[in-house]
Residue, then its C-alpha position, 0 to 999 in steps of 0.5 A: x500500500x502506498x503512502x498517502x498523496x496530498x489529495x487523500x483525506x487523512x494520513x493512513x497507517x504506514x504498512x508493514x513494509x516500511x522497513x523494506x522501503x527504508x532499506x530501498x531509500x537508503x540505497x540512494x544515499x538518503x541525507x548523505x549527499x551534500x551539495x556545495x553552496x553556489x555563488x552568484x552568477x555574473x551574467x555580464x561576464x557570461x554573455x558579453x563577448x564570449x567566443x569560448x564555444x565551438x559553434x562561435x569558432x566555426x561561424x567566425x572561421x567561415x565568416x572570415x573566409x566567406x568575406x575573403x572569398x567575396x572580396x577577391x571576386x573584385x580583384x581576380x580576372x579569372x576563376x583560376x586567379x581567384x582560386x590561387x588568391x583565395x588559397x594564399x589569403x587563407x594562409x593568412x586568414x586561418x592562423x589569424x582568426x584562430x589566434x584572435x579567437x584564442x586570445x579573445x577567449x583567454x581575455x574574456x573576463x577582463x574584456x567583459x568588465x570594460x565599457x563597450x567602446x573600449x571593448x570594440x577598440x581593443x578587439x580591433x587592435x587585437x584583430x589587426x595584430x593577429x592579421x599582421x602575425x598571420x601575414x608574417x607567418x605566411x611570408x616565412x612559409x612562402x613569400x611568393x604571391x604575398x610580398x605585394x600585400x601591404x602591412x597597413x592594408x592587412x592590419x586594417x582588414x584584420x581590425x575591420x573583421x574583428x569589429x564586425x565579429x565583435x558587434x555580431x557577438x554583442x548582438x547575439x548576446x542581446x538577442x539571447x537575453x530574453x531567451x535566457x530570461x524565459x529559460x530561467x523563469x521556466x526553470x523556476x516553475x519546473x524546479x519543485x512542483x507543489x504536489x511533490x511538496x504535499x506528498x512528501x510532507x504527508x509521507x513524513x507525517x505518516x512516518x513520524x510515529x512509526x519511524x521518527x528517524x526516517x521521517x527526519x531524514x525525509x525532511x532533511x532531504x526535502x530541505x536540501x532540495x529546496x535549498x538547491x532549488x531556491x539558491x542563486x545558482x551559478x551558470x554551471x555546476x558539476x554533473x556529480x552535484x546534479x546526480x546527488x540532487x536527483x538521488x535526493x529527489x528519487x530517495x524521497x519519492x521511493x518513500x512514497x511509492x515503495x516497490x512501485x518505483x524501481x530505480x537503477x544507476x550506472x554512473x561513470x566516475x570519469x564523467x563526474x566533472x562535466x559542467x552542466x546547467x543547474x537543475x538539469x536532471x531533477x526536472x527530467x527524473x520528476x517527469x519520469x516519475x510523474x508520467x512513467x511511474x505514478x499512472x501505472x498500477x504496477x509502477x515503473x522503472x527508471x534508469x539513469x546512466x552517465x558515460x564518458x565517451x572520448x572528450x564528451x559525456x553521455x547522460x541517459x534517463x530512460x523510464x517505462x511508459x504506462x501506456x494509455x494510463x499515462x497523461x502526456x505533459x506539456x514538454x516544458x521541462x524538456x524544452x527548458x533543459x534543451x534551451x539551457x544546454x544550447x545557451x551554455x554549450x551551443x553546438x557542442x551539446x546534444x539533446x534527444x528525447x523520444x518515445x521508443x516503444x514502451x520506454x521514454x528516452x532522454x539522451x544528453x551529450x555535453x563536453x567534459 
């Protein structure tokens, strides 16, 4: 028999299987997983002039080469000359743009603290310097066809392209701010739903007389969940901390569902240090409980695994589906997680959620 839900008229007596449920809940490390206190996030430093993403590197490289190819169309008389000039120009542009991206990434925090005009001036100077360095490197490798390039023209072109990319990054940050705010609001809404709070309190009340120590553990875990949920969190946390939070949540739900909730963990220690958005797993495992376990009379299974694959980490949440008994959700938690992953890792992160037969699978790939 399950412990009462918030819509039951009065708490029922706890069943004789309370000890077995206690052992099951203890297997999740109830009240033993401490999460670090989070520091305030610096949104200005997070978004302004941020080139430290694979997607930005790819787009910046393609933009510079596209601009170079378009510019050479006005000077080349034949396609052959255009192709030769493009190859020679690439010898300068590629190392220059990569050097500019690396330097800008390393100087991200100091640049973010400067006024917009100073940022633009310094990035233009940095772009001119990188262009001149690329020209010098190309001349050392093969001076033929490059010795006619004036240093001043090279520096001006490098500075101008750097300014264009700087302005693009600022516009991207401004355009992303409303999406970031919306994702933050959705995150607040999907953190801990009221029904979970009422069910947990009723479960604790039912245990007060029979097992006070266990009731205290449930309330401690609930307090820790709310501390993490209501804290002004960092823009990123360790995957190990997210796993700990999800374990606390499922340990509390184990008290209520008992043998109906069957959870298995397959955690790779090498993946524990991956950086992810805060409260990434809790909404997903909450969805798994609400739509996979709660509607089914026989309960359901949830499998959570982490695996290091090369330089990336695969996070997998799989839950059984109750068939016709399951009520489809609005997809808010899935959309929220996907959006926050995109904001944090851009194209370096992957998110896939699909119904596969009688199981619902969520796969997340993030860089280590």
